[in-house]
C-alpha positions in Angstrom: 0.0 0.0 0.0 2.8 2.5 0.9 4.7 1.8 -2.2 1.7 2.0 -4.5 0.4 5.2 -3.0 3.9 6.8 -2.8 4.2 6.2 -6.6 0.9 8.0 -7.2 1.5 10.9 -4.9 5.1 12.1 -5.6 3.8 15.6 -5.8 0.7 15.2 -3.6 2.2 15.1 -0.1 0.2 17.9 1.3 -2.1 15.5 3.1 0.9 15.2 5.6 1.6 18.9 5.5 4.5 18.5 3.2 4.5 21.4 0.7 5.1 20.2 -2.9 6.9 22.4 -5.4 4.3 24.9 -6.7 3.9 26.1 -10.2 1.4 28.8 -11.4 -2.1 27.4 -11.9 -3.4 30.0 -14.4 -2.8 29.7 -18.1 -1.4 32.9 -19.6 -3.3 33.4 -22.8 -4.0 36.9 -24.2 -6.6 35.8 -26.7 -7.8 32.2 -26.3 -9.1 30.4 -29.3 -12.3 29.5 -27.3 -14.0 32.7 -26.1 -17.4 31.2 -25.0 -18.7 27.9 -23.9 -22.1 26.4 -23.3 -21.5 23.8 -20.6 -24.1 21.1 -19.8 -24.2 19.8 -16.2 -25.7 16.3 -16.0 -26.5 15.1 -12.5 -29.3 13.2 -10.7 -31.7 15.9 -9.6 -34.5 13.4 -8.8 -34.5 9.8 -7.6 -32.6 8.1 -4.8 -29.2 9.6 -5.9 -30.3 13.2 -5.9 -29.4 13.9 -2.2 -25.7 13.1 -2.9 -25.5 14.5 -6.4 -26.8 17.9 -5.2 -23.4 18.6 -3.7 -21.6 17.8 -6.9 -23.9 20.0 -9.0 -23.5 22.8 -6.5 -19.7 22.5 -6.9 -20.0 22.9 -10.6 -22.3 25.9 -10.3 -19.9 27.7 -7.9 -16.9 27.0 -10.2 -18.7 28.4 -13.2 -19.9 31.5 -11.3 -16.4 32.2 -9.9 -14.8 31.6 -13.3 -17.1 34.1 -15.0 -16.6 36.7 -12.3 -12.8 36.5 -12.4 -12.8 36.5 -16.2 -9.1 35.7 -16.2 -9.0 34.5 -19.8 -11.8 36.4 -21.4 -13.9 33.3 -21.7 -17.6 33.3 -20.9 -19.3 30.2 -19.7 -23.1 29.5 -19.7 -24.3 26.6 -17.6 -27.3 24.5 -18.5 -28.5 21.5 -16.5 -30.4 18.3 -17.1 -31.6 15.6 -14.7 -30.1 12.1 -14.9 -31.8 9.9 -12.2 -30.6 6.6 -13.7 -28.6 5.3 -16.7 -31.4 5.7 -19.2 -32.0 9.2 -17.9 -28.3 9.8 -18.3 -28.4 9.0 -22.0 -31.6 11.0 -22.5 -30.1 13.9 -20.6 -27.1 14.0 -22.9 -29.4 14.2 -25.9 -31.4 17.0 -24.3 -28.3 19.0 -23.4 -26.6 18.5 -26.8 -29.6 19.0 -29.1 -32.3 21.1 -27.3 -30.0 23.1 -25.0 -27.0 23.5 -27.3 -24.4 22.3 -24.8 -20.9 22.1 -26.4 -19.4 20.1 -23.5 -21.1 18.0 -20.8 -19.9 17.5 -17.2 -21.2 15.0 -14.8 -22.4 12.8 -13.1 -21.9 11.6 -9.5 -22.9 8.0 -10.3 -20.7 5.5 -12.2 -23.7 3.7 -13.7 -25.1 6.9 -15.1 -21.7 8.1 -16.4 -21.1 4.7 -18.1 -24.3 5.4 -20.2 -23.9 9.1 -20.6 -20.3 9.3 -21.8 -20.8 6.9 -24.8 -24.0 8.8 -25.7 -22.0 12.0 -25.8 -19.3 10.4 -27.9 -21.9 9.3 -30.5 -22.9 12.9 -30.8 -19.3 14.2 -30.9 -19.6 15.9 -27.5 -16.6 16.0 -25.1 -17.5 14.7 -21.7 -15.9 15.7 -18.4 -16.3 13.3 -15.5 -15.7 15.0 -12.2 -17.0 12.6 -9.6 -17.7 9.0 -10.8 -15.0 6.3 -10.4 -15.9 3.3 -12.7 -12.9 2.1 -14.7 -14.7 1.7 -17.9 -15.7 5.4 -18.2 -12.2 6.2 -19.6 -11.4 2.8 -21.1 -14.5 2.3 -23.2 -14.7 5.8 -24.7 -12.4 8.3 -26.4 -14.2 11.6 -25.4 -13.8 11.6 -21.6 -11.5 13.7 -19.4 -11.9 12.4 -15.9 -10.6 14.7 -13.1 -11.1 12.3 -10.2 -9.8 8.8 -9.4 -10.7 5.5 -11.2 -12.3 2.6 -9.5 -9.3 0.3 -10.2 -7.0 2.5 -8.1 -9.7 2.8 -5.4 -10.6 -0.9 -5.1 -6.9 -2.0 -5.0 -6.1 0.7 -2.4 -9.0 -0.4 -0.2 -7.9 -4.0 -0.2 -4.2 -3.1 0.1 -5.0 -1.2 3.3 -7.0 -4.1 4.8 -4.1 -6.5 4.1 -1.3 -4.2 5.3 -2.0 -1.2 7.6 -5.3 -2.6 9.1 -3.9 -6.1 9.5 -0.9 -4.7 11.3 -3.1 -2.6 13.6 -5.2 -5.7 14.4 -2.1 -7.8 15.0 -3.0 -10.3 12.3 -0.6 -11.6 9.7 -1.7 -11.3 6.1 -2.0 -15.0 5.6 -4.4 -15.3 8.6 -6.7 -12.4 7.5 -10.3 -13.3 6.7 -12.0 -10.7 4.6 -15.6 -10.2 3.4 -16.2 -8.3 0.2 -19.7 -6.9 0.0 -20.9 -4.6 -2.8 -23.7 -3.3 -4.9 -24.3 -5.0 -8.3 -24.2 -1.8 -10.3 -21.3 -0.3 -12.3 -20.0 1.6 -9.3 -19.9 -1.5 -7.0 -18.8 -4.1 -9.4 -15.9 -2.0 -10.9 -14.4 -1.3 -7.5 -15.0 -4.8 -6.2 -13.2 -6.3 -9.2 -10.0 -4.4 -8.4 -10.3 -5.3 -4.7 -10.9 -9.0 -5.6 -7.9 -9.1 -7.8 -5.7 -7.7 -5.0 -6.8 -10.2 -2.4 -6.4 -13.1 -4.9 -2.8 -12.0 -5.3 -2.3 -12.2 -1.5 -2.2 -15.1 1.0 -5.3 -13.8 2.8 -8.7 -15.6 2.7 -11.7 -14.2 1.0 -14.3 -15.5 3.3 -17.3 -14.2 1.3 -18.0 -12.1 -1.7 -21.6 -11.0 -2.0 -23.4 -8.5 -4.2 -26.9 -7.0 -4.0 -29.1 -4.5 -5.9 -28.7 -1.2 -4.2 -31.9 0.3 -5.6 -34.2 -2.5 -4.4 -32.5 -4.1 -1.4 -34.5 -3.6 1.8 -33.1 -6.4 3.9 -29.4 -7.4 4.4 -30.0 -9.5 7.5 -29.2 -12.8 5.8 -25.8 -11.7 4.6 -25.1 -10.2 8.0 -25.9 -13.5 9.7 -23.5 -15.2 7.3 -20.8 -12.7 8.1 -21.4 -13.3 11.8 -20.8 -17.0 11.3 -17.6 -16.4 9.3 -16.1 -14.1 11.9 -14.0 -12.1 9.5 -11.3 -9.6 10.6 -12.6 -7.0 8.1 -15.4 -6.2 5.7 -14.9 -4.1 2.6 -18.3 -2.6 1.8 -19.0 -0.7 -1.4 -22.3 1.0 -1.0 -24.4 4.1 -1.4 -26.0 5.9 1.6 -29.3 4.0 1.9 -27.8 0.5 1.8 -24.8 1.4 3.9 -27.1 2.8 6.6 -29.3 -0.3 6.3 -26.3 -2.6 6.7 -25.2 -0.9 9.9 -28.7 -0.6 11.4 -29.4 -4.3 10.9 -26.0 -5.2 12.2 -26.9 -3.3 15.4 -30.3 -4.9 15.6 -28.9 -8.4 15.1 -25.9 -7.8 17.3 -23.5 -8.8 14.5 -20.0 -7.8 15.5 -17.8 -6.2 12.9 -14.2 -5.7 14.0 -13.3 -3.4 11.1 -15.2 -2.1 8.1 -13.7 -0.3 5.1 -15.8 1.6 2.6 -14.6 2.6 -0.9 -16.2 6.0 -1.8 -19.9 6.2 -2.2 -22.1 6.3 0.9 -19.3 5.8 3.4 -18.0 9.3 2.7 -21.4 11.1 3.0 -22.5 13.3 5.8 -26.0 11.7 5.5 -24.4 8.4 6.4 -22.6 9.9 9.4 -25.8 11.6 10.6 -27.7 8.3 10.6 -25.0 6.4 12.5 -24.3 9.2 15.0 -21.4 8.2 17.3 -21.4 4.7 15.8 -19.6 6.2 12.8 -16.4 6.7 14.7 -13.7 4.2 13.7 -15.2 3.3 10.3 -12.8 3.7 7.3 -13.3 5.0 3.8 -10.9 5.0 0.9 -11.3 7.9 -1.4 -9.4 10.7 -3.0 -8.7 13.4 -0.4 -10.8 16.6 0.0 -10.3 19.9 1.8 -11.9 18.4 4.9 -9.3 15.8 5.3 -6.0 17.5 4.4 -3.7 20.0 5.9 -4.9 23.1 4.1 -2.1 25.2 5.5 0.2 23.4 3.0 -1.8 24.7 0.0 -0.5 27.6 -2.1 -2.0 31.1 -1.4 -4.0 30.9 -4.6 -5.5 27.5 -3.7 -6.3 28.7 -0.2 -8.1 31.7 -1.7 -10.0 29.4 -4.0 -11.0 27.2 -1.1 -12.1 30.2 0.9 -14.3 31.3 -2.0 -15.8 27.9 -2.3 -16.6 27.7 1.4 -18.1 31.1 1.6 -20.4 30.5 -1.4 -21.5 27.1 -0.1 -22.4 28.8 3.2 -24.1 31.8 1.6 -26.5 29.4 -0.3 -27.2 27.3 2.8 -25.6 24.3 1.3 -23.3 21.6 2.8 -19.7 21.3 1.6 -19.0 17.6 1.2 -16.5 15.5 -0.7 -18.5 15.7 -4.0 -18.6 19.5 -3.7 -14.8 19.6 -3.6 -14.3 17.1 -6.4 -16.9 18.6 -8.7 -15.8 22.2 -8.0 -12.1 21.5 -8.6 -12.7 19.3 -11.6 -14.8 22.0 -13.2 -12.3 24.7 -12.3 -9.4 22.7 -13.8 -11.4 22.2 -17.0 -12.3 25.9 -17.3 -9.1 27.4 -16.0 -6.5 25.0 -17.4 -7.9 23.0 -20.3 -10.3 25.4 -22.2 -7.8 28.3 -22.5 -5.2 25.9 -24.1 -7.7 24.4 -26.6 -7.7 25.3 -30.3 -11.5 24.5 -30.3 -14.1 22.7 -28.3 -13.7 19.5 -30.3 -12.9 16.2 -28.6 -9.5 16.1 -30.2 -8.5 19.6 -29.3 -9.7 19.3 -25.7 -7.9 16.0 -25.2 -4.7 17.6 -26.6 -5.1 20.6 -24.3 -5.7 18.3 -21.3 -2.4 16.4 -22.0 -0.6 19.7 -21.5 -1.9 20.3 -18.0 0.4 19.8 -15.0 -1.1 21.2 -11.8 0.6 20.2 -8.5 -1.3 19.1 -5.4 -0.6 22.4 -3.6 -2.7 24.3 -6.2 -5.8 22.1 -5.6 -8.4 22.3 -2.9 -8.8 18.5 -3.2 -5.3 17.6 -2.1 -4.3 15.9 -5.4 -2.9 17.4 -8.6 -3.9 17.1 -12.2 -2.0 15.4 -15.1 -4.0 13.6 -17.8 -3.2 10.5 -19.9 -2.8 11.7 -23.6 -5.2 10.6 -26.3 -4.3 7.4 -28.1 -3.0 5.8 -24.9 -4.8 3.2 -22.7 -7.1 5.0 -20.3 -6.8 8.3 -22.1 -8.2 11.3 -20.3 -7.6 9.8 -16.8 -6.1 12.1 -14.2 -2.9 10.3 -13.2 -2.5 12.3 -10.0 -5.9 11.6 -8.5 -4.7 9.6 -5.4 -6.4 7.3 -2.9 -5.9 7.8 0.8 -7.5 6.0 3.7 -9.7 8.2 5.9 -11.3 7.3 9.2 -14.4 8.7 10.8 -13.3 10.4 14.0 -15.6 12.6 16.1 -18.0 12.7 13.1 -15.3 13.9 10.7 -13.3 12.1 8.0 -9.5 12.4 8.5 -6.6 10.9 6.6 -5.2 8.1 8.7 -3.1 6.0 6.3 -0.5 5.7 5.0 1.5 7.2 7.8 3.5 9.6 5.6 0.2 11.3 4.6 -1.8 10.9 7.8 -3.1 13.8 9.8 -4.3 11.5 12.6 -3.7 8.1 14.2 -6.1 5.1 14.2 -8.9 5.0 16.8 -11.4 2.3 17.6 -9.4 -0.6 16.0 -11.0 -3.0 16.5 -14.4 -1.4 16.7 -16.3 -1.5 20.0 -18.9 -4.2 20.5 -22.6 -3.2 20.3 -22.8 -3.4 24.1 -20.4 -0.6 24.2 -22.3 1.5 21.7 -25.8 2.4 22.8 -26.9 5.1 20.3 -29.5 3.8 18.0 -28.9 4.0 14.3 -31.6 6.0 12.5 -33.3 5.1 9.2 
């Protein structure tokens, strides 16, 4: 885990308070080739994903507003939005944005399943697609029009299982060969793509995969049977890939059935959401989540003055609107900002080819980003083209209701707590619906 993450974060050491070498973030262009842009934002605004996607859409809106106000490049951006409650809605939303609303570029989408339908739909229409928040590996592997500013599921799933078999095993005092691990995940694109990478990692190890189980997140209302199987297997750790409703259901029924879970590691999704923490209350403390870092989990004093100013602007605008600044706010805001401030001013046009060429020229260090990771994109024509190579995974732990980077040690801002987790006899607060 340490070696893999260290390779990914050569310039992203700010999570430990180490200041990376900084370079100017703004492109110097007197007269950019692109002077106006109609940007389509595609996010779930209805359905069971809307509560989380709202943060992402708000991040996009704030980035567009701030970019227009600063007018650093003489480029004007007009934002139009469409609802994408599910994969079919994602494809339909692309058509609406591209044909009825005249969007020249589309940004989205919060959910991997929706992005996996929307990005190819945009490609068929010749529309560039910016993915700011969804992790599924295939989003950049199965299309040639995508620039993804966040991490891929392959890196996320491998990092989650790496942590279980190294840092967590060491903390539990269990050798890798003796570790028993359960892998539980949703059966959608989000869950499967992360689980596949986690599965590959444990299969390479000497640990035992005690159980792998999937379930439909949208329709599952009872996880008691899988919880009782987990209880009988007595695993050392559970890797759970879930959204907020099913993650909350899992923990509520674990409490009701008195199923003891020594350690649980989420991988993005619901495990990083404030709604999940609110439902669990104090029971949240000690649970892990593997995600790219955000402003809430890094040492922001290590950011450059420009990045600190950007973060302050973001926070003030979130508060002014009565919104909540969560991980998806940060990722969507910074992804939109990098696209507008770094890629568009370099582009000869808004075509897929010209934007991909411009993206390959971007090199923004971690200290210039409110998210705690930098931006450098795989060039067109190479495998996984458009993927941000500097989007890094770190292990966060819920402590006192807040996510903080806890692993690896060189990037941690806190030490582990509640490992192993307390028994249910020691936790009396009831988990809410």
